[in-house]
C-alpha positions in Angstrom: 167.8 162.7 292.8 165.6 161.8 295.9 165.2 158.3 297.1 162.0 156.7 298.2 162.8 153.0 300.2 159.7 150.4 299.3 158.5 149.4 302.6 157.5 146.3 300.0 160.8 144.9 300.4 161.6 145.6 304.4 160.9 143.0 307.2 157.1 143.4 308.1 157.5 141.8 311.2 160.0 144.7 312.3 158.2 147.8 310.3 158.7 150.9 312.7 162.3 149.7 313.2 162.9 149.2 309.6 161.5 152.9 308.9 163.5 154.4 311.1 166.7 152.8 309.9 166.1 154.0 306.1 165.6 157.3 307.7 168.7 157.5 309.3 170.5 155.8 306.2 169.1 159.2 304.2 165.8 157.9 302.4 163.8 161.6 300.9 160.6 160.2 301.4 158.8 156.3 302.6 157.0 154.9 299.6 153.9 152.2 300.7 152.7 150.2 297.8 148.8 149.1 298.8 147.3 146.3 297.1 143.7 144.9 297.1 144.3 141.1 295.5 142.1 142.8 292.6 143.7 145.5 290.5 147.2 143.7 291.1 147.5 139.9 292.1 148.7 141.1 295.8 147.4 142.3 299.0 150.1 144.1 300.6 148.8 146.9 303.6 146.2 149.3 304.1 145.0 152.2 305.9 145.7 151.1 309.5 149.4 149.7 309.0 150.3 153.2 307.9 148.2 154.8 310.4 150.5 152.6 312.7 154.1 153.2 311.5 153.4 157.3 311.1 155.0 158.3 314.4 158.1 156.4 313.5 159.7 159.4 311.1 158.7 163.1 309.9 159.5 161.9 305.9 157.1 162.2 304.2 154.6 158.9 303.3 154.7 158.3 299.5 151.0 156.0 299.4 151.0 153.8 295.4 147.1 152.9 295.9 146.9 149.7 294.0 143.6 149.5 293.9 140.6 149.4 291.7 138.5 152.3 293.5 140.9 154.6 294.8 138.2 157.6 295.5 136.5 155.5 297.6 139.5 155.2 300.1 141.2 158.8 299.8 139.7 159.9 303.1 141.2 156.9 305.1 144.3 157.3 303.8 144.8 160.5 304.1 143.4 160.2 308.0 146.0 157.9 308.6 149.2 159.9 307.6 149.9 160.1 303.5 151.7 162.9 302.6 151.6 162.1 298.6 148.6 159.5 297.1 149.6 158.4 293.6 146.8 155.8 292.3 146.6 154.3 288.9 145.2 155.8 285.5 143.8 151.9 284.7 141.9 151.8 287.8 138.0 152.2 287.7 137.8 155.7 289.4 137.7 158.4 287.9 140.8 160.3 287.5 139.8 164.4 287.7 137.6 163.6 290.3 140.1 161.2 292.4 142.7 163.9 292.0 140.5 166.3 293.5 139.6 164.1 296.7 143.3 164.0 297.1 144.1 167.8 297.2 140.9 168.3 298.9 142.6 167.1 301.7 145.7 168.9 301.3 147.6 166.2 300.2 149.9 166.1 297.1 148.7 164.1 294.0 150.3 161.9 291.5 149.0 159.5 288.7 150.4 156.2 287.7 151.1 154.2 284.8 151.7 150.5 284.1 154.3 149.5 281.9 151.6 148.9 278.7 149.9 152.5 279.2 151.6 155.1 276.9 152.8 158.4 277.8 150.3 160.1 276.5 147.9 158.9 279.3 149.6 161.3 281.3 149.3 164.3 279.3 145.2 165.5 280.8 146.2 165.8 284.0 150.0 166.8 284.0 149.1 170.5 285.1 147.0 169.2 288.1 149.6 166.7 289.5 152.1 166.5 291.9 153.9 163.5 290.4 154.0 160.9 287.6 154.7 157.9 288.9 155.9 155.6 286.1 155.9 151.8 286.7 159.4 150.2 285.2 158.0 146.7 286.4 154.5 145.5 286.2 152.8 145.9 289.0 152.4 143.6 292.3 155.5 142.4 293.4 158.9 143.6 294.5 162.1 142.0 293.5 161.1 142.3 289.6 163.6 142.9 286.6 164.2 146.7 285.5 162.3 147.6 281.9 164.7 149.7 280.3 162.4 150.4 277.6 160.4 152.6 279.8 162.8 155.2 279.7 162.0 156.4 276.6 158.4 157.4 278.3 159.7 158.9 281.2 161.8 161.5 278.8 158.3 161.9 276.8 156.6 162.7 280.1 159.3 165.1 281.3 159.4 166.9 277.9 155.4 167.5 277.3 155.7 169.1 280.8 158.1 171.3 280.1 157.1 172.4 277.3 154.1 173.8 279.3 155.9 175.0 282.1 154.9 172.8 284.4 156.8 171.5 287.2 155.9 168.0 287.4 158.1 165.5 289.0 158.7 162.3 287.4 159.2 159.2 289.6 159.9 155.6 288.9 159.2 152.1 290.6 160.2 148.9 290.1 163.8 147.0 289.8 165.9 150.2 290.5 168.9 149.7 292.1 173.1 150.6 291.9 172.6 148.7 288.6 169.9 150.5 286.6 169.8 153.6 288.1 171.8 155.7 285.4 169.2 154.8 283.1 166.4 156.4 285.2 168.7 159.6 285.8 169.6 159.9 282.4 165.8 159.8 281.1 165.1 162.5 283.8 163.4 160.9 286.6 163.4 162.9 290.1 162.5 160.4 292.6 163.5 156.3 292.5 161.5 153.9 294.3 164.0 150.7 295.8 163.0 148.5 297.9 165.3 145.0 297.3 168.1 147.5 296.1 167.9 149.3 299.7 166.8 146.8 302.0 168.7 143.6 300.7 172.0 146.0 300.5 175.0 145.4 302.7 174.6 148.8 303.9 171.4 150.6 303.0 173.1 154.1 303.9 175.7 153.7 300.8 172.8 152.4 298.6 170.7 155.6 298.7 174.4 157.6 298.8 174.7 156.0 295.4 170.8 156.5 293.9 170.9 159.9 295.2 174.1 161.1 293.8 173.4 158.9 290.1 172.3 162.0 288.3 175.3 164.4 289.4 
């Protein structure tokens, strides 16, 4: 299993150093949560911050757009250094146009669904995307409790992709730690996003190693 520590839980005053720390600790990707204060009730970072911290690591930047109109901002995040851009099917932008725009910039595209959105919502896009991100909390704030009842949704999406011969990665985000990761692994999650589970751990290296090996 791959681990994508979420910078939402890092010390924003030391973001560059925090990125270097989790890179050295064994992270596979860096997860960056972008919130606009409309789609979710919080405001975080934008393209300027992502561009500023891009030089601190060669790890892929996994940019999760929690914004109303992701299509309008694909170029900005592509220029800032995103390697993967995921956006919500519940947003206002046309999903196919947004996926096509992301891929036109040479970036891997993914779709995201909130807890109340059924697994079937992503099925029409499975042959177009690199990744599906299943939220295991309501998006907007870090430190929330893992929603165990999202795991059947993960399994359903995984099964649908396999039935169609599609190699789509499943990412899970929200409340994932050493206490909850086993459920994610059993459901078939390929990439776990962990914020407080990594950044608030006594030893981030050990925390990442534990998460990585939870599917073995």
